[in-house]
C-alpha positions in Angstrom: 201.9 5.1 163.4 198.7 3.3 164.2 197.6 3.4 167.8 197.9 0.1 169.5 194.6 -1.4 170.8 194.5 -2.5 174.3 194.1 -6.3 174.7 191.1 -7.8 176.2 191.8 -8.6 179.7 190.8 -12.1 181.4 191.3 -12.8 185.0 191.5 -16.4 186.4 190.7 -16.7 190.1 189.5 -19.5 192.6 190.0 -21.1 195.6 193.3 -22.6 197.0 194.1 -25.8 195.2 191.5 -25.4 192.6 193.8 -25.3 189.6 194.2 -21.8 188.7 197.9 -22.2 187.5 196.8 -25.1 185.4 194.2 -22.9 183.7 196.7 -20.2 183.2 199.0 -22.7 181.6 196.4 -24.0 179.4 196.0 -20.5 178.0 199.7 -20.2 177.5 199.8 -23.4 175.5 197.5 -21.6 173.2 199.8 -18.9 172.8 198.0 -16.4 175.1 200.2 -14.1 177.0 199.8 -14.8 180.7 200.8 -13.4 184.3 200.5 -14.8 187.5 200.2 -12.9 190.9 201.8 -16.0 192.6 204.6 -16.0 190.3 205.0 -12.1 190.9 205.1 -12.7 194.6 207.7 -15.4 194.4 209.9 -13.1 192.3 209.6 -10.2 194.6 210.4 -12.3 197.7 213.3 -13.9 195.9 214.8 -10.7 194.3 213.5 -7.4 195.5 215.9 -6.0 198.0 213.3 -3.8 199.8 210.8 -6.8 200.1 213.5 -9.1 201.4 214.7 -6.4 203.8 211.2 -5.8 205.1 210.6 -9.5 205.5 214.0 -10.1 207.3 213.2 -7.3 209.6 209.8 -8.4 210.2 209.9 -12.3 210.4 213.7 -12.9 210.5 213.5 -14.7 207.3 212.6 -14.7 203.6 211.5 -18.3 203.6 207.9 -18.4 202.2 207.1 -21.4 204.2 208.2 -20.0 207.5 206.4 -16.8 206.7 203.3 -18.6 205.8 203.0 -20.2 209.1 203.2 -16.9 210.9 200.8 -14.8 208.6 197.9 -17.6 208.4 197.9 -17.9 212.0 197.8 -14.1 212.8 195.6 -11.8 210.8 197.6 -8.7 211.7 200.7 -10.2 210.3 198.8 -11.2 207.1 197.5 -7.7 206.7 201.0 -6.4 207.0 202.3 -8.8 204.5 199.5 -7.9 202.0 200.3 -4.3 202.5 203.8 -4.8 201.6 203.3 -7.1 198.7 199.9 -6.2 196.9 200.9 -2.8 195.7 204.1 -4.1 194.3 202.3 -7.1 192.5 199.7 -4.7 191.1 202.5 -2.4 189.9 204.3 -5.2 188.0 201.1 -6.6 186.5 200.0 -3.2 185.5 203.3 -2.5 183.8 203.2 -5.8 182.0 199.6 -5.3 180.9 200.6 -1.9 179.5 203.4 -3.4 177.5 201.8 -6.5 176.0 201.0 -6.3 172.3 198.3 -9.0 171.9 194.6 -9.1 171.4 194.0 -11.1 174.7 195.9 -11.3 177.9 195.2 -13.6 181.0 196.1 -12.8 184.4 195.8 -15.3 187.4 194.8 -13.4 190.6 193.9 -15.5 193.7 192.3 -12.6 195.6 190.5 -10.9 192.7 187.1 -10.6 194.2 188.4 -10.0 197.6 190.3 -6.9 196.6 187.8 -5.6 194.2 190.0 -6.4 191.2 187.5 -7.6 188.9 186.6 -4.2 187.8 190.0 -4.1 185.8 189.0 -7.1 183.6 186.7 -7.6 180.7 186.0 -11.3 181.7 186.7 -13.4 184.8 187.1 -17.2 185.0 186.4 -19.0 188.3 188.3 -22.3 188.8 186.6 -24.6 191.4 187.5 -28.2 192.4 185.7 -30.6 194.9 187.0 -30.0 198.3 188.8 -33.5 198.6 190.6 -32.9 195.7 191.6 -29.3 196.6 192.9 -30.6 200.0 195.0 -33.2 198.3 196.6 -30.7 196.0 197.3 -28.2 198.8 197.0 -29.5 202.4 196.8 -26.0 203.8 193.4 -25.3 202.2 191.5 -25.1 205.5 194.0 -22.6 207.1 193.8 -20.2 204.4 190.3 -20.5 202.8 188.4 -18.8 205.7 189.3 -15.4 204.5 188.1 -16.0 200.8 184.8 -15.6 199.2 183.1 -19.0 199.2 183.3 -20.5 195.7 179.5 -20.4 195.3 179.6 -16.7 195.4 182.5 -16.5 193.1 180.7 -18.7 190.7 177.8 -16.5 190.6 179.9 -13.5 189.7 182.0 -15.3 186.8 181.7 -15.0 183.3 183.1 -18.6 182.8 183.4 -21.4 185.4 185.7 -24.5 185.1 185.3 -27.5 187.8 188.8 -28.7 187.5 188.4 -32.5 188.4 189.3 -33.8 185.0 192.3 -34.5 182.6 194.5 -31.9 181.1 192.9 -32.7 177.6 189.6 -31.7 179.1 190.9 -28.5 180.5 192.6 -27.6 177.2 189.4 -28.3 175.3 187.4 -26.1 177.7 190.0 -23.1 177.3 189.6 -23.7 173.6 185.9 -23.1 173.9 186.4 -20.2 176.3 188.8 -18.5 173.7 186.4 -18.9 170.8 183.6 -17.3 173.0 185.9 -14.5 174.0 187.2 -13.7 170.6 183.9 -14.1 168.7 
């Protein structure tokens, strides 16, 4: 039996409302296996009995909107939530990565640089967008952005940068160019 070669790992990160999910979707449209940390969190909150129990005990709810209002107003509550979720998200992502049989995989990880996660990836894509566009996409940008690395620092550390202020067709063309460079 021939040993499976580990896939090249690409991470997508960026600020809130920048369009990370759209970049991830563009890779998926090209047949690249993808995984989203945000989707894993949603799945854990919806279906993991230990997570649901802990959230009910701590916040009296499993409603993400209600929890967000609490944790983004209180750094201690946010730290508690991240301590609950981050190890589980990492375990799900790592199990997925270990099981994928493909030459390339892409993972969307919002807090990639903030958690030192970039070391686990071969390439990093940073997605940015003008502030007014990000606010239109996600009105809660200001309340959540203060704990993130500034976009300009992320950009200097990235292998690829996409300013997400155009059309889906432009995004898809850019992803095609990135794939050509990564697979060369």
